C-alpha positions as CSV (number, residue, x, y, z in Angstrom):
1,M,-50.8,92.6,-40.9
2,R,-48.8,89.7,-39.6
3,T,-46.8,87.4,-41.8
4,A,-44.0,84.8,-41.4
5,R,-40.9,85.9,-43.2
6,F,-37.8,83.9,-44.1
7,Y,-34.4,85.7,-43.4
8,A,-32.0,82.7,-43.2
9,A,-31.8,79.1,-42.3
10,G,-33.4,78.7,-38.9
11,D,-34.5,82.3,-39.0
12,V,-38.3,82.7,-39.7
13,R,-39.9,85.7,-38.0
14,V,-43.6,86.5,-37.5
15,E,-43.6,90.3,-38.2
16,D,-46.0,93.1,-38.8
17,V,-45.9,94.5,-42.4
18,E,-48.2,96.7,-44.4
19,V,-51.3,95.1,-46.0
20,P,-50.4,94.4,-49.7
21,D,-51.8,96.9,-52.2
22,A,-54.5,95.3,-54.3
23,A,-54.1,97.4,-57.4
24,D,-56.6,97.4,-60.2
25,D,-55.1,94.2,-61.6
26,K,-55.1,92.2,-58.4
27,V,-57.5,90.5,-56.0
28,L,-57.1,91.0,-52.3
29,V,-57.5,87.7,-50.4
30,E,-57.9,87.0,-46.7
31,V,-56.0,83.8,-46.0
32,E,-57.9,81.1,-44.2
33,W,-55.4,78.3,-44.1
34,C,-51.9,77.6,-45.4
35,G,-50.0,74.4,-45.3
36,I,-46.3,74.0,-44.5
37,C,-44.7,72.3,-47.5
38,G,-41.5,70.2,-47.5
39,S,-40.0,73.0,-49.7
40,D,-40.7,75.5,-46.9
41,L,-39.1,73.1,-44.4
42,N,-36.0,72.6,-46.6
43,E,-35.5,76.3,-46.8
44,Y,-35.8,76.6,-43.0
45,I,-33.2,73.8,-42.6
46,Q,-30.6,74.9,-45.1
47,G,-31.9,77.9,-47.2
48,P,-31.8,80.1,-49.0
49,M,-32.0,77.7,-51.9
50,A,-35.0,78.5,-54.1
51,I,-35.5,81.7,-52.2
52,P,-33.8,84.7,-54.0
53,S,-30.9,86.0,-52.0
54,P,-28.1,88.6,-52.4
55,V,-26.1,85.8,-54.0
56,T,-28.6,84.9,-56.7
57,G,-30.2,88.3,-57.0
58,P,-33.9,89.1,-57.2
59,H,-36.3,86.6,-58.7
60,H,-36.7,87.1,-62.5
61,L,-40.4,87.4,-62.4
62,T,-41.3,88.8,-59.0
63,G,-38.3,91.1,-58.5
64,D,-38.2,90.1,-54.9
65,I,-35.3,89.1,-52.6
66,L,-35.2,87.9,-49.0
67,P,-36.8,88.4,-46.6
68,V,-39.8,86.9,-48.2
69,S,-43.2,85.8,-46.7
70,L,-43.5,82.0,-46.9
71,G,-46.4,79.7,-47.8
72,H,-47.9,78.5,-51.1
73,E,-50.6,75.9,-50.2
74,L,-53.4,78.3,-49.3
75,T,-57.1,79.0,-49.4
76,G,-59.0,82.1,-48.4
77,W,-61.8,84.6,-49.1
78,V,-62.0,87.4,-51.6
79,L,-61.9,90.8,-49.8
80,R,-61.6,93.0,-52.9
81,A,-61.6,92.3,-56.6
82,P,-61.4,94.2,-59.9
83,S,-64.8,94.4,-61.5
84,D,-63.6,92.4,-64.6
85,S,-61.8,89.7,-62.6
86,G,-64.7,87.3,-62.4
87,F,-64.4,87.1,-58.6
88,A,-66.8,88.5,-56.0
89,V,-66.3,89.7,-52.5
90,G,-66.8,86.8,-50.0
91,Q,-66.0,84.1,-52.6
92,P,-63.9,81.2,-51.3
93,V,-60.8,80.5,-53.4
94,V,-57.7,78.3,-53.6
95,I,-54.5,79.5,-55.1
96,D,-52.3,78.2,-57.9
97,P,-49.1,79.6,-56.6
98,R,-46.9,79.3,-59.7
99,F,-45.1,82.2,-61.5
100,Y,-44.1,81.5,-65.1
101,C,-43.0,83.7,-68.0
102,S,-45.4,82.5,-70.7
103,S,-42.8,83.1,-73.4
104,C,-40.0,80.5,-73.0
105,A,-40.0,77.3,-75.1
106,A,-41.6,75.3,-72.3
107,C,-44.4,77.8,-71.7
108,T,-45.2,78.2,-75.4
109,H,-45.6,74.4,-75.5
110,T,-48.1,74.6,-72.5
111,A,-45.5,73.1,-70.2
112,T,-45.6,76.1,-67.9
113,N,-44.5,73.9,-65.0
114,C,-41.1,73.7,-66.8
115,C,-40.8,77.4,-67.3
116,S,-37.1,78.5,-67.4
117,K,-38.0,81.2,-64.9
118,L,-40.4,79.2,-62.8
119,G,-41.2,80.5,-59.3
120,F,-43.6,79.9,-56.5
121,L,-45.5,82.3,-54.3
122,G,-44.0,82.3,-50.9
123,L,-40.6,81.0,-52.1
124,S,-39.9,83.4,-55.0
125,G,-41.6,86.5,-53.5
126,G,-44.9,88.0,-54.4
127,G,-46.3,87.5,-50.9
128,G,-47.0,84.3,-49.1
129,G,-49.8,82.3,-47.6
130,L,-48.3,82.4,-44.0
131,S,-49.9,85.8,-43.8
132,E,-53.2,87.5,-42.9
133,K,-53.8,88.8,-46.5
134,I,-52.3,88.5,-49.9
135,A,-52.8,90.3,-53.2
136,L,-52.7,88.2,-56.4
137,P,-53.5,88.3,-60.1
138,P,-56.9,86.8,-60.8
139,A,-55.3,84.1,-63.0
140,M,-53.8,82.6,-59.8
141,L,-57.2,82.1,-58.2
142,H,-59.6,79.3,-58.5
143,A,-63.2,79.7,-57.2
144,L,-64.5,77.1,-54.8
145,P,-68.2,76.3,-54.1
146,E,-69.8,77.9,-51.1
147,G,-69.4,75.7,-48.0
148,T,-66.2,74.1,-49.2
149,P,-64.0,73.2,-46.1
150,L,-61.1,75.5,-46.7
151,D,-58.7,73.5,-44.4
152,A,-59.1,70.4,-46.6
153,A,-59.0,72.5,-49.8
154,S,-55.5,73.7,-48.8
155,L,-54.4,70.2,-49.8
156,I,-55.3,70.8,-53.4
157,E,-51.8,72.1,-54.2
158,P,-50.0,69.0,-53.1
159,L,-52.7,66.9,-54.7
160,A,-52.1,68.7,-58.0
161,V,-48.4,67.6,-57.8
162,A,-49.6,64.0,-57.6
163,W,-52.3,64.6,-60.2
164,H,-49.7,65.7,-62.7
165,A,-47.6,62.5,-62.2
166,V,-50.6,60.2,-62.4
167,R,-51.9,62.0,-65.6
168,R,-48.4,61.8,-67.2
169,A,-48.3,58.1,-66.5
170,N,-50.6,57.8,-69.6
171,A,-52.3,54.6,-68.3
172,S,-55.5,53.8,-70.2
173,T,-56.8,52.4,-67.0
174,L,-55.5,52.0,-63.5
175,S,-58.0,49.4,-62.3
176,G,-56.3,46.2,-61.6
177,V,-52.8,47.7,-62.2
178,P,-50.4,46.9,-59.4
179,I,-48.7,50.1,-58.2
180,L,-45.9,50.8,-55.7
181,V,-45.6,54.2,-54.0
182,I,-42.2,54.8,-52.3
183,G,-42.5,57.2,-49.4
184,G,-45.6,57.9,-47.3
185,G,-45.0,61.6,-46.6
186,P,-47.3,64.4,-47.8
187,I,-46.7,63.8,-51.5
188,G,-46.8,60.0,-51.2
189,V,-50.1,60.1,-49.4
190,A,-51.4,62.7,-51.9
191,T,-50.4,60.3,-54.6
192,V,-52.4,57.5,-53.0
193,F,-55.5,59.6,-52.9
194,V,-55.1,60.7,-56.5
195,L,-54.5,57.2,-57.7
196,K,-57.7,56.1,-56.0
197,A,-59.5,59.0,-57.6
198,W,-58.2,57.7,-61.0
199,G,-59.5,54.2,-60.3
200,A,-56.4,52.4,-59.0
201,D,-57.3,49.5,-56.7
202,R,-54.0,47.7,-56.2
203,I,-51.7,50.1,-54.3
204,Y,-48.7,49.2,-52.1
205,V,-46.7,51.8,-50.2
206,S,-43.1,51.4,-48.8
207,E,-42.7,53.7,-45.8
208,L,-40.2,53.7,-42.9
209,A,-42.4,55.4,-40.3
210,E,-44.7,53.2,-38.3
211,R,-47.3,56.0,-37.7
212,R,-47.5,56.7,-41.4
213,R,-47.9,53.0,-42.1
214,E,-50.7,52.9,-39.6
215,F,-52.4,55.9,-41.3
216,L,-52.1,54.2,-44.7
217,A,-53.2,50.7,-43.5
218,G,-56.9,51.3,-44.2
219,I,-56.4,53.1,-47.4
220,V,-54.0,51.0,-49.5
221,D,-53.6,47.2,-50.0
222,E,-50.5,47.1,-47.9
223,A,-48.1,49.6,-46.2
224,I,-44.7,47.8,-46.2
225,D,-42.0,48.4,-43.7
226,P,-38.8,48.3,-45.8
227,T,-36.6,47.7,-42.8
228,A,-38.5,44.4,-42.0
229,T,-39.6,43.2,-45.5
230,D,-37.9,42.9,-48.8
231,V,-40.2,45.3,-50.7
232,A,-39.2,44.0,-54.2
233,A,-39.8,40.4,-53.2
234,R,-43.1,41.3,-51.6
235,C,-44.2,43.1,-54.8
236,R,-43.3,40.1,-56.9
237,H,-45.2,37.8,-54.5
238,V,-48.5,39.8,-54.6
239,T,-48.3,40.0,-58.5
240,G,-47.7,36.4,-59.2
241,G,-43.9,36.9,-59.7
242,D,-44.2,39.7,-62.3
243,G,-43.6,42.8,-60.2
244,V,-45.6,46.1,-60.1
245,S,-46.4,48.0,-63.3
246,I,-45.8,51.5,-62.1
247,V,-43.6,53.0,-59.3
248,F,-44.2,56.5,-58.0
249,D,-41.1,57.6,-56.1
250,C,-42.0,60.3,-53.5
251,A,-38.9,59.8,-51.4
252,G,-35.8,60.6,-53.5
253,S,-33.3,58.2,-52.0
254,Q,-30.7,55.9,-53.6
255,R,-32.1,52.9,-51.7
256,G,-35.6,53.8,-52.7
257,L,-34.6,54.1,-56.4
258,E,-32.9,50.7,-56.3
259,V,-35.9,49.0,-54.5
260,G,-38.3,50.6,-56.9
261,C,-36.5,49.4,-60.0
262,A,-36.2,45.9,-58.5
263,S,-40.0,45.9,-57.8
264,L,-41.0,46.7,-61.4
265,R,-42.0,44.2,-64.0
266,F,-40.4,44.2,-67.5
267,H,-41.4,47.4,-69.4
268,G,-42.4,48.9,-66.1
269,L,-42.7,52.7,-65.6
270,Y,-40.8,54.6,-62.9
271,M,-42.4,58.0,-62.1
272,N,-40.2,60.3,-60.0
273,L,-41.9,63.0,-58.1
274,S,-39.1,63.7,-55.7
275,I,-36.2,66.2,-55.7
276,P,-33.3,64.2,-54.1
277,K,-31.1,66.0,-51.7
278,A,-28.0,64.3,-53.3
279,P,-27.2,62.9,-56.7
280,L,-28.6,59.4,-57.4
281,A,-27.1,56.7,-59.6
282,L,-29.5,54.9,-61.9
283,P,-29.2,51.1,-61.3
284,L,-28.7,50.2,-65.0
285,H,-27.9,46.6,-64.1
286,V,-31.6,46.3,-63.1
287,F,-33.0,48.9,-65.4
288,T,-31.7,47.8,-68.7
289,P,-32.6,44.0,-68.8
290,K,-36.2,44.9,-68.1
291,E,-36.3,47.9,-70.5
292,L,-37.8,50.1,-67.8
293,T,-39.0,53.7,-68.5
294,Y,-38.0,56.6,-66.2
295,K,-40.0,59.8,-66.1
296,S,-39.3,62.8,-63.9
297,M,-42.2,65.1,-62.8
298,L,-42.1,68.7,-61.8
299,A,-45.0,70.4,-60.0
300,Y,-48.1,70.8,-62.2
301,D,-49.5,72.9,-65.0
302,E,-52.8,74.8,-65.2
303,T,-54.6,71.7,-66.6
304,D,-53.5,69.6,-63.6
305,F,-54.5,72.3,-61.1
306,R,-57.9,72.9,-62.7
307,E,-58.7,69.2,-62.9
308,T,-57.6,68.7,-59.3
309,V,-59.9,71.5,-58.1
310,A,-62.8,69.9,-60.0
311,A,-62.0,66.5,-58.6
312,F,-61.9,67.9,-55.1
313,T,-65.2,69.7,-55.4
314,K,-66.8,66.6,-56.7
315,G,-65.7,64.6,-53.6
316,K,-63.2,62.4,-55.5
317,F,-60.7,62.5,-52.6
318,A,-62.8,61.0,-49.9
319,G,-61.1,61.2,-46.5
320,V,-58.2,63.4,-47.7
321,E,-58.8,65.7,-44.7
322,R,-57.2,63.0,-42.6
323,M,-53.8,64.2,-44.0
324,I,-54.1,67.2,-41.7
325,T,-52.3,66.2,-38.5
326,A,-52.2,69.7,-36.8
327,R,-53.8,73.1,-37.1
328,I,-51.8,75.9,-35.5
329,S,-51.7,79.6,-35.1
330,L,-49.4,81.8,-37.2
331,D,-47.8,83.0,-34.0
332,D,-46.7,79.4,-33.3
333,V,-45.5,78.6,-36.8
334,V,-41.8,78.3,-35.8
335,G,-42.2,76.2,-32.7
336,D,-45.3,74.1,-33.5
337,G,-44.7,74.2,-37.2
338,F,-41.2,74.2,-38.6
339,N,-39.5,72.8,-35.4
340,A,-42.2,70.1,-35.0
341,L,-41.6,68.9,-38.6
342,L,-37.9,69.1,-38.1
343,H,-37.7,67.2,-34.8
344,T,-40.7,64.9,-35.0
345,P,-41.3,64.5,-38.8
346,D,-43.0,61.0,-38.4
347,A,-45.7,62.5,-36.3
348,H,-47.1,64.6,-39.1
349,I,-48.3,64.5,-42.7
350,K,-49.6,68.1,-43.1
351,I,-49.6,71.0,-40.6
352,L,-51.9,73.9,-41.4
353,V,-51.5,77.4,-40.3
354,T,-53.9,80.3,-39.8
355,A,-53.5,83.9,-38.8
356,K,-57.1,84.0,-37.6
357,P,-57.9,83.9,-33.9
358,Q,-60.0,80.8,-34.1
359,L,-57.6,78.4,-32.5
């Protein structure tokens, strides 16, 4: 079968490999669609980072080392399943791609997203969604109703990242609560859709790229150009001088952090979903006088993923399929996928890839 494997920065190859062995404890899935994540792109630009290499050694849970097949935002169809797995041949599924040990302090406190050995399918080994087929433990699969659009369902994984952050905000209600999202990339846009699913109706987004602001214009109250508008001043203006109650940082820049803190009201909540590419300094001269609260978020746990799947199947993310800005063939994953995101990032929110000959 064909798969896209990472060898080094700038070196992803579509190769023929053996079909994975679906042993008695695994389900064989035919991949329908797989999204290219920002994590995949970062590995392509400057990896290996999360990908296990000869320097780091094999991953603790998968035992794999590069080259590894990429891709963790995937949907597909069950081709073969153990009789006691709860899955049937032909069933549509979406994948929770996390690997966790189940025995460390975080895992035993149900915070499996903070596992000391946390890994992800497609980054840590174990196969990857940029492939024709993949063999997975049944616990990683979530069944979808017949007729579910599997291209849109591949967005469930990034939506789960946003769901975790919104759930951890612990707001009794989001209706009428002014919220600022920093960054209108894939996670920022996913956060907007999740916020709306949770009842938020006063959402502002700070985003540099004009095309992304145009996309968001009909979805949020205002998409703000931070190069032309003082975002903090604008947030104070639309809230009668107070500032927003919650900031969701999906950008991870020093400037964004400073703007976000300045945009918050006293006792405001700063939710960080990003993994900054460089260390950031907390602007305590703004943070302390308002007694702000900072929370950092990492991925999602099984509750988040399960609830996101349920919300998706109930139609809570109306219009989310608009996040998909390109659908490409696996054979074109380097040129039309990674290089397109590298050289024209503002043109895309989410690129989906398929190994099927339907394109």
